[in-house]
N, C-alpha and C positions, 0 to 999 in steps of 0.2 A: 312921322306917320301921317298918313292922309286922314283928313277930318271925316270923310265918308266911312273909311275903314274903322276908325275909332268909334263912330256913332253906331256902326253895325255891331262891333264887339260889345258895346254897351247894351244894345238890344238883346244880344245873345246872353249876356250876363243876367239881365233882368228875367229873361225866360228861364234860364237855368235855376235862378233863385226861387222863382215862383213854382216851378215844377218839382224842385227838390222837396218843397213843403207838401205838395199835393201827391207825390208819387207813391208814397207808402214804402219806399226803399230808404235804407240808411245812406248817408253820403258816401260811406265806404263802399257799399254795394254799387252805387252809381259810378264811382271812380273805377272800380274793378271792371264793370261793364264797358266803360269808356276807354279802358286801357290807359288810364292816366294815374299818376301818383295821387294819393289822398291829399297830400299837402298842396299839390298843384290845384286840385279842385277847390280846396279851402281858400287858397290865396286868390284864385280867380273870382270866387263868389264874394270875398271880402274886399275886392278891389286892389289888392296888393300887386297882382299881376295885371298890368294894364293892357299889354298886347301879346296874348299867348300865341303859340305857334298854331298854324292852320290845322295840323293833325290833332291837337288838343281840342280845338273847337269842333272839328268833325266828329271826334269820339264822343264828346259831351252831348252834342245835338242828336247824334244817332242813339245813344244810350237812353235819352229822355224822350225820343220821338218828336223832337222839335224840327220843323222844316228849316233847312239851313239858312234860307233868306229871311226868316221870321216875318211872314207877311202880316199886314194889318189885321186881316180876318182872324189869324191865330192869336194876335195880341188881344183883340177884343174878346174872343171866346174864353181865353184864360185869364183875363183881367190883368194884363201885364202892362206896366208903365203907369203913367199918370192919369189914365182914364177911369 
């Protein structure tokens, strides 16, 4: 896997973790909205799934309202990452 892709997946993972806590939805509801299996969501958030399929990422970002590229302004606004 390309390092830039893996860094981007890691950004998406941090954004998903943060917004799962803030969303007010259960992880099961988010998984249903994203059209992914609950176990897939759980494994992605826990880091067991290192490089999920693109449709999984599209679904999760869409269900949580995350801009797909996860711009720096979004990270700062939602306190995602080490900042």
